[in-house]
C-alpha positions as CSV (number, residue, x, y, z in Angstrom):
1,M,0.0,0.0,0.0
2,I,1.4,3.4,-1.0
3,T,1.7,6.3,1.4
4,F,0.2,9.8,0.9
5,T,3.6,11.1,-0.1
6,E,4.1,8.4,-2.7
7,F,0.6,8.9,-4.1
8,F,1.0,12.7,-4.5
9,T,4.5,12.2,-5.9
10,L,3.3,9.8,-8.6
11,N,0.4,12.1,-9.5
12,R,2.3,15.4,-9.3
13,E,1.3,16.5,-12.8
14,I,-2.4,15.8,-12.2
15,I,-2.2,17.8,-8.9
16,Y,-0.6,20.8,-10.7
17,F,-3.2,20.6,-13.4
18,V,-6.2,20.4,-11.0
19,Y,-4.7,23.2,-8.9
20,G,-4.4,25.5,-11.9
21,L,-7.9,24.4,-13.1
22,V,-9.5,25.3,-9.7
23,F,-8.1,28.9,-9.8
24,F,-8.8,29.3,-13.5
25,L,-12.5,28.2,-12.9
26,L,-12.6,30.6,-9.9
27,G,-11.8,33.5,-12.2
28,F,-13.9,32.3,-15.1
29,A,-17.0,31.6,-13.0
30,I,-16.7,35.1,-11.3
31,I,-16.5,36.7,-14.7
32,L,-19.7,35.0,-15.9
33,Q,-21.5,35.8,-12.7
34,T,-20.4,39.4,-12.6
35,R,-21.7,39.9,-16.1
36,Q,-25.2,39.1,-14.8
37,S,-24.7,41.1,-11.6
38,S,-22.9,44.1,-13.2
39,R,-25.0,46.7,-11.4
40,L,-23.6,45.6,-8.0
41,D,-20.7,47.6,-6.6
42,L,-19.2,44.4,-5.2
43,A,-19.5,42.6,-8.6
44,R,-17.4,45.3,-10.3
45,N,-14.6,44.9,-7.8
46,L,-14.7,41.1,-8.0
47,R,-13.3,41.4,-11.5
48,W,-9.9,41.8,-9.9
49,L,-10.4,38.6,-8.0
50,A,-11.4,37.0,-11.3
51,A,-8.1,38.3,-12.8
52,F,-6.2,36.8,-9.9
53,G,-7.8,33.4,-10.4
54,I,-7.1,33.2,-14.1
55,T,-3.5,34.5,-13.9
56,H,-2.7,32.3,-11.0
57,G,-4.2,29.3,-12.8
58,F,-2.0,30.0,-15.8
59,Y,1.0,30.3,-13.4
60,E,0.4,26.9,-11.9
61,W,0.0,25.3,-15.3
62,G,3.4,26.8,-16.1
63,D,4.9,24.6,-13.5
64,L,3.5,21.7,-15.4
65,F,4.2,22.7,-19.0
66,I,7.5,24.5,-18.8
67,P,9.5,21.3,-17.9
68,I,7.8,19.5,-20.8
69,Q,8.7,22.3,-23.3
70,A,12.3,22.5,-21.9
71,E,13.0,19.2,-23.6
72,Y,12.3,20.7,-27.1
73,L,13.3,24.4,-26.7
74,G,16.6,26.1,-26.4
75,G,18.1,27.3,-23.1
76,E,17.4,31.0,-23.8
77,I,13.8,30.4,-24.6
78,V,13.3,28.3,-21.5
79,R,15.0,31.0,-19.4
80,A,12.6,33.6,-20.9
81,L,9.7,31.3,-20.1
82,H,10.8,31.1,-16.4
83,F,11.2,34.9,-16.4
84,F,7.6,35.4,-17.6
85,H,6.4,32.6,-15.3
86,L,7.7,34.4,-12.2
87,I,6.3,37.7,-13.3
88,L,2.9,36.0,-13.9
89,L,3.0,34.9,-10.2
90,A,3.6,38.5,-9.0
91,V,0.9,39.8,-11.4
92,S,-1.7,37.4,-10.0
93,F,-0.9,38.5,-6.4
94,I,-1.1,42.2,-7.5
95,C,-4.6,41.5,-8.8
96,L,-5.4,40.1,-5.3
97,L,-4.0,43.2,-3.7
98,E,-5.9,45.5,-6.0
99,F,-9.1,43.6,-5.2
100,G,-8.7,44.5,-1.6
101,L,-7.8,48.1,-2.4
102,A,-10.7,48.5,-4.8
103,I,-13.2,47.3,-2.2
104,L,-11.9,49.7,0.5
105,R,-11.2,52.7,-1.8
106,P,-12.5,52.5,-5.4
107,P,-10.2,54.2,-7.9
108,Q,-11.3,57.5,-9.3
109,R,-13.0,57.7,-12.7
110,G,-10.5,56.9,-15.4
111,G,-8.1,55.3,-13.0
112,L,-7.6,51.6,-13.6
113,I,-5.4,50.6,-10.8
114,H,-4.2,52.1,-7.5
115,R,-0.7,53.6,-7.3
116,E,0.0,51.5,-4.2
117,S,-0.3,48.3,-6.3
118,L,2.0,49.7,-9.0
119,A,4.5,50.7,-6.4
120,V,4.6,47.3,-4.8
121,F,4.9,45.6,-8.1
122,G,7.7,47.9,-9.2
123,A,9.6,47.3,-5.9
124,W,9.3,43.6,-6.3
125,L,10.7,43.8,-9.9
126,V,13.7,45.9,-8.8
127,V,14.5,43.6,-5.9
128,T,14.0,40.3,-7.9
129,F,15.8,41.2,-11.1
130,L,18.3,43.9,-10.1
131,I,19.3,43.3,-6.5
132,L,18.9,39.5,-6.0
133,P,21.4,38.6,-8.8
134,A,24.2,40.2,-6.8
135,F,23.5,38.0,-3.8
136,I,22.2,34.8,-5.4
137,P,24.1,33.9,-8.5
138,D,22.3,30.6,-9.1
139,E,19.3,31.2,-11.4
140,H,17.2,28.4,-10.0
141,L,17.7,29.6,-6.4
142,R,17.0,33.2,-7.5
143,R,13.7,32.2,-9.0
144,H,12.8,30.5,-5.7
145,A,13.8,33.7,-3.8
146,G,11.7,35.9,-6.1
147,N,8.7,33.5,-5.6
148,A,9.1,33.7,-1.8
149,L,9.3,37.5,-1.9
150,A,6.2,37.7,-4.0
151,R,4.4,35.6,-1.5
152,Y,5.7,37.4,1.6
153,F,5.2,41.0,0.4
154,I,2.3,40.8,-2.1
155,Q,0.3,37.6,-1.5
156,I,0.0,37.9,2.3
157,P,-0.8,41.7,2.4
158,G,-3.0,41.4,-0.6
159,G,-5.0,38.4,0.7
160,M,-5.4,39.9,4.2
161,L,-6.4,43.2,2.7
162,A,-9.0,41.5,0.5
163,A,-10.4,39.6,3.4
164,Y,-10.6,42.8,5.5
165,G,-12.1,44.6,2.6
166,L,-14.8,42.0,2.2
167,R,-15.6,42.3,5.9
168,V,-15.8,46.1,5.8
169,H,-18.0,46.0,2.6
170,T,-20.3,43.4,4.3
171,M,-20.7,45.5,7.4
172,E,-21.3,48.8,5.6
173,R,-23.3,47.6,2.5
174,I,-24.7,44.1,3.1
175,V,-25.7,44.0,6.7
176,P,-28.3,46.9,6.3
177,L,-30.0,44.8,3.7
178,N,-30.8,42.2,6.4
179,A,-29.9,39.3,4.0
180,P,-28.3,36.6,6.2
181,K,-27.7,34.2,3.4
182,I,-25.6,36.8,1.5
183,I,-23.7,37.7,4.7
184,R,-22.8,34.1,5.5
185,N,-21.5,33.4,2.0
186,I,-19.4,36.6,1.9
187,Q,-18.0,36.0,5.4
188,A,-17.1,32.4,4.4
189,A,-15.2,33.8,1.3
190,G,-13.5,36.4,3.4
191,I,-12.3,34.0,6.1
192,T,-11.1,31.5,3.4
193,L,-9.2,34.4,1.6
194,G,-7.4,35.2,4.9
195,I,-6.5,31.5,5.4
196,Y,-5.2,31.3,1.8
197,A,-3.2,34.5,2.2
198,I,-1.4,33.2,5.3
199,F,-1.0,29.6,4.4
200,G,-0.1,30.2,0.7
201,G,2.2,33.1,1.6
202,L,4.1,31.1,4.2
203,T,4.7,28.0,1.9
204,P,7.1,29.2,-0.8
205,P,9.7,26.9,-2.4
206,P,12.8,26.3,-0.3
207,V,14.9,29.4,0.0
208,Q,18.1,30.4,1.9
209,F,16.5,33.0,4.2
210,F,14.0,33.0,7.1
211,P,11.1,32.0,7.2
212,G,11.3,30.1,3.9
213,S,14.4,28.2,5.0
214,I,12.3,26.6,7.8
215,F,8.7,26.6,6.5
216,N,8.3,25.9,2.8
217,T,6.6,23.5,0.4
218,Q,9.2,20.8,1.0
219,T,9.1,20.8,4.8
220,F,5.3,21.0,4.8
221,T,5.0,18.0,2.5
222,E,7.5,16.0,4.6
223,F,5.6,16.9,7.8
224,T,2.0,16.2,6.6
225,G,2.6,13.9,3.6
226,I,0.3,16.2,1.6
227,P,1.6,19.0,-0.8
228,P,0.4,22.5,0.0
229,L,-1.2,22.7,-3.5
230,V,-4.0,20.4,-2.2
231,F,-4.9,22.8,0.6
232,R,-4.6,25.8,-1.7
233,S,-6.9,24.1,-4.2
234,L,-9.5,23.6,-1.5
235,T,-9.4,27.2,-0.4
236,G,-9.8,28.3,-4.0
237,A,-12.8,26.1,-4.4
238,V,-14.4,27.4,-1.2
239,I,-13.8,31.1,-2.3
240,A,-15.4,30.4,-5.7
241,I,-18.5,28.6,-4.4
242,A,-19.1,31.1,-1.6
243,L,-18.8,34.3,-3.7
244,I,-20.8,32.9,-6.7
245,R,-23.5,31.8,-4.4
246,A,-23.5,35.2,-2.7
247,L,-23.8,37.0,-6.0
248,E,-26.6,34.8,-7.2
249,I,-28.6,35.6,-4.0
250,F,-27.5,39.2,-4.2
251,E,-28.9,39.7,-7.7
252,L,-32.2,38.2,-6.8
253,E,-32.4,40.3,-3.7
254,T,-31.5,43.4,-5.6
255,E,-34.1,42.8,-8.3
256,R,-36.7,42.4,-5.6
257,R,-35.7,45.6,-3.8
258,I,-35.6,47.6,-7.1
259,E,-39.1,46.3,-7.9
260,Q,-40.3,47.4,-4.4
261,L,-38.6,50.8,-4.9
262,E,-40.3,51.3,-8.2
263,Q,-43.7,50.3,-6.7
264,Q,-43.2,52.6,-3.7
265,Q,-42.3,55.5,-6.0
266,I,-45.5,54.9,-8.0
267,I,-47.5,54.8,-4.8
268,N,-45.9,58.0,-3.4
269,A,-46.6,59.8,-6.7
270,E,-50.2,58.7,-6.7
271,H,-50.5,59.8,-3.1
272,E,-49.2,63.2,-4.1
273,R,-51.7,63.4,-7.0
274,L,-54.6,62.5,-4.7
275,A,-53.4,65.0,-2.1
276,R,-53.3,67.8,-4.6
277,D,-56.8,66.8,-5.9
278,L,-58.1,66.8,-2.3
279,H,-56.5,70.1,-1.4
280,D,-57.4,71.9,-4.7
281,G,-60.8,70.2,-5.3
282,A,-62.8,68.6,-2.5
283,I,-61.5,70.6,0.5
284,Q,-61.9,73.9,-1.3
285,K,-65.5,73.0,-2.4
286,V,-66.5,71.9,1.1
287,Y,-64.9,75.0,2.6
288,T,-66.9,77.1,0.0
289,A,-70.1,75.3,0.9
290,G,-69.4,76.0,4.6
291,L,-69.1,79.7,3.9
292,L,-72.4,79.7,2.0
293,V,-74.2,77.9,4.9
294,E,-72.6,80.3,7.4
295,S,-74.0,83.3,5.3
296,A,-77.4,81.6,5.2
297,V,-77.4,81.3,9.0
298,R,-76.9,85.0,9.3
299,L,-79.9,85.6,7.1
300,A,-82.2,83.1,8.9
301,A,-84.4,84.3,11.7
302,G,-83.0,83.9,15.2
303,E,-83.8,80.6,17.0
304,S,-85.8,79.4,14.1
305,E,-85.9,75.8,12.9
306,L,-84.1,76.8,9.7
307,E,-81.2,78.4,11.7
308,K,-80.8,75.2,13.8
309,R,-80.7,73.0,10.7
310,L,-78.2,75.3,9.0
311,K,-75.9,75.2,12.1
312,H,-76.1,71.4,12.1
313,A,-75.2,71.5,8.4
314,M,-72.2,73.8,9.1
315,A,-71.0,71.5,11.9
316,A,-71.2,68.6,9.5
317,L,-69.2,70.5,6.9
318,N,-66.5,71.4,9.4
319,D,-66.2,67.8,10.5
320,S,-65.9,66.8,6.8
321,I,-63.1,69.4,6.4
322,L,-61.3,67.9,9.4
323,D,-61.6,64.4,8.0
324,L,-60.3,65.5,4.6
325,R,-57.3,67.2,6.2
326,R,-56.6,64.1,8.2
327,N,-56.7,62.1,5.0
328,L,-54.4,64.7,3.4
329,S,-51.9,64.3,6.2
330,E,-51.9,60.5,5.8
331,L,-51.2,60.8,2.1
332,H,-48.2,63.0,3.1
333,S,-47.0,60.3,5.5
334,H,-43.7,59.8,3.5
335,T,-42.9,63.4,4.0
336,P,-39.8,63.9,6.4
337,A,-40.6,64.7,10.0
338,A,-40.4,68.4,10.9
339,G,-37.4,67.8,13.1
340,E,-35.3,66.2,10.4
341,S,-32.6,68.5,9.0
342,L,-31.6,68.7,5.4
343,P,-28.1,67.2,6.1
344,D,-29.7,64.3,7.9
345,L,-32.1,63.7,5.0
346,L,-29.2,63.7,2.5
347,N,-27.1,61.5,4.7
348,A,-29.9,59.0,5.0
349,I,-30.3,58.9,1.2
350,S,-26.5,58.4,0.6
351,R,-26.5,55.5,3.2
352,N,-29.6,53.8,1.7
353,P,-28.6,50.2,1.0
354,N,-30.9,50.2,-2.0
355,Y,-28.4,52.5,-3.6
356,N,-25.0,52.1,-2.1
357,T,-24.9,48.3,-2.7
358,M,-24.9,49.1,-6.5
359,V,-22.9,52.4,-6.7
360,N,-20.4,54.1,-4.5
361,V,-22.2,57.2,-3.2
362,S,-20.2,60.3,-2.2
363,L,-22.0,63.2,-0.4
364,R,-20.7,66.8,-0.3
365,L,-22.5,69.3,1.9
366,D,-21.9,73.1,1.7
367,L,-24.9,74.2,3.6
368,P,-25.2,77.1,6.1
369,P,-26.6,75.8,9.4
370,E,-29.0,78.7,9.8
371,K,-30.9,77.9,6.6
372,T,-33.7,75.3,6.6
373,I,-36.6,74.2,4.5
374,S,-40.1,73.2,5.5
375,A,-41.1,69.5,6.0
376,I,-43.4,69.6,3.0
377,R,-40.6,71.0,0.7
378,A,-38.2,68.5,2.2
379,G,-40.6,65.8,1.2
380,H,-40.6,66.9,-2.5
381,L,-36.9,67.3,-2.4
382,K,-36.4,63.8,-1.0
383,A,-38.7,62.4,-3.7
384,V,-36.7,64.1,-6.5
385,I,-33.4,62.8,-5.2
386,N,-34.8,59.3,-4.6
387,E,-36.1,59.2,-8.1
388,A,-32.7,60.3,-9.5
389,M,-30.9,57.7,-7.4
390,A,-33.4,54.9,-8.4
391,N,-32.8,55.7,-12.1
392,I,-29.1,55.5,-11.6
393,A,-29.4,52.1,-9.8
394,R,-31.8,50.7,-12.4
395,H,-30.4,52.0,-15.7
396,S,-27.1,53.9,-15.7
397,K,-24.5,51.1,-15.0
398,A,-22.6,53.7,-13.0
399,A,-19.9,52.9,-10.5
400,N,-19.8,56.2,-8.6
401,V,-22.3,58.9,-7.8
402,T,-21.7,62.3,-6.2
403,I,-24.5,64.2,-4.4
404,H,-23.6,67.9,-3.8
405,A,-25.8,70.3,-1.9
406,G,-24.8,73.9,-1.8
407,D,-26.1,77.4,-1.0
408,T,-26.2,80.0,-3.8
409,G,-27.6,82.8,-1.6
410,E,-31.4,82.8,-2.3
411,T,-31.5,79.2,-3.6
412,L,-30.5,75.7,-2.7
413,K,-28.7,73.8,-5.4
414,I,-28.6,70.0,-5.5
415,R,-26.3,68.3,-8.1
416,I,-26.4,64.5,-8.6
417,K,-23.7,63.3,-11.0
418,D,-22.9,59.7,-12.0
419,D,-20.3,58.1,-14.3
420,G,-22.7,55.8,-16.1
421,A,-24.1,55.5,-19.6
422,G,-26.0,58.8,-19.4
423,M,-29.7,59.4,-20.3
424,P,-31.1,57.9,-23.5
425,E,-32.7,60.4,-26.0
426,D,-36.2,59.0,-25.4
427,A,-35.9,59.0,-21.6
428,G,-37.7,62.4,-21.3
429,K,-41.0,60.6,-22.1
430,G,-40.7,58.5,-18.9
431,Y,-43.1,58.9,-15.9
432,G,-40.2,59.3,-13.4
433,L,-38.7,62.3,-15.1
434,R,-42.1,64.0,-15.5
435,N,-42.7,63.5,-11.8
436,M,-39.3,65.1,-11.0
437,R,-40.1,68.1,-13.2
438,D,-43.6,68.4,-11.6
439,R,-42.1,68.4,-8.1
440,A,-39.5,71.0,-9.2
441,R,-42.3,73.3,-10.3
442,L,-44.2,72.7,-7.0
443,L,-41.0,73.9,-5.3
444,N,-40.9,77.0,-7.6
445,G,-37.6,75.7,-8.8
446,A,-36.0,74.3,-12.0
447,I,-34.4,70.9,-12.8
448,D,-31.9,70.2,-15.5
449,F,-30.6,66.9,-17.0
450,H,-27.2,67.0,-18.7
451,N,-25.3,64.2,-20.4
452,D,-21.5,64.5,-19.9
453,K,-19.5,61.3,-19.2
454,G,-22.6,60.2,-17.3
455,L,-25.7,62.1,-16.3
456,T,-25.8,65.3,-14.1
457,V,-29.1,66.2,-12.5
458,T,-29.2,69.7,-11.2
459,L,-32.1,70.9,-9.0
460,E,-32.3,74.6,-7.9
461,I,-35.0,75.7,-5.6
462,P,-35.6,78.8,-3.4
463,W,-35.0,78.3,0.3
464,K,-38.5,79.8,1.1
465,D,-41.9,79.0,-0.3
């Protein structure tokens, strides 16, 4: 009966192939899933994790195929293959590092990668190809040293940063959604990423310096009888399954919430229409009827039966007006409370998980503390901003949104700018935009829609009615 060590030694090529395949499928599966979930902020950042999986899979296959090609190719070509093979390892870990950075601090528009990632990669290149040759003449040992340095200084920080970034993203963006299945899957992926970072980073090929001189692939295999590649493959599989499952649930949850958001906006708009009809129609007519009855009371003879009946009618009309006003206030139930300030209202919108799970929302406030708006006007303002944010979440494919509120003296100016696809030419016919324009007119203000590398919505209203 063969031992574990003998089994894995005999099947070394198969293990390398399966290990590379696991990480390649991790990347490929994430790409397929993020294409379906492209509106989600997390899905956009996961493309870096997909890049890590694919590049790392190719790197592991290099360990399998380069020795085979070495039998047919010249020494210089094989040396070049080893050169690119080592760089591919560092590139894969840079993708992992960039994934962690992108979750915590998305790059600005037009920026593909963070400068920190480029700096780390540049430092590794200098040390590996310019400094190490002076200390390690043997090319084989030098490749091992470059491998170890990539794991110590890129993989471990990158994997731990990615695990921490997933945790922060979950606490800030996912927990408010109250979706425990999504939270559990992302937490499992984050914990596994941390394990992979530490375990994979601390098991380089044997090198001449600490800790790789003591803890490496060779000593680990001798101690356990199982190559580290087996454990790395398991972590890759867990990460892939957990994240893909989380994205599937996330997409379904997001579709449901967007549908609820659309329905709520339609209901609110209908409430506003009914409230205007009540105020401008029924209440005014009943109030006019009350005035007519009151004038008739003055014309009626004192203490007559007619006067008594007219007074009863006037009391009934007054009760009707109170009932109508009560109904009117219920229709305005989505209006912000009188004590809620404008900064609080805008902060609540920017933190709304219905929006910030799909786009990165930045809020800039340049508002004087002494200026306020009434609760009714704040309700219309909130409805306009919510409509704009809902349109961005549903249609724009934006990654970043900036909400800026500023004081121009007599007016309050709200600017909402995204970096998405902009507004289609036929969008002006939509119900949502008409509702935004109607509310702007009710506020005695103006609203403008401008396409420029995304859509900019500018609402300007007077501070006072």
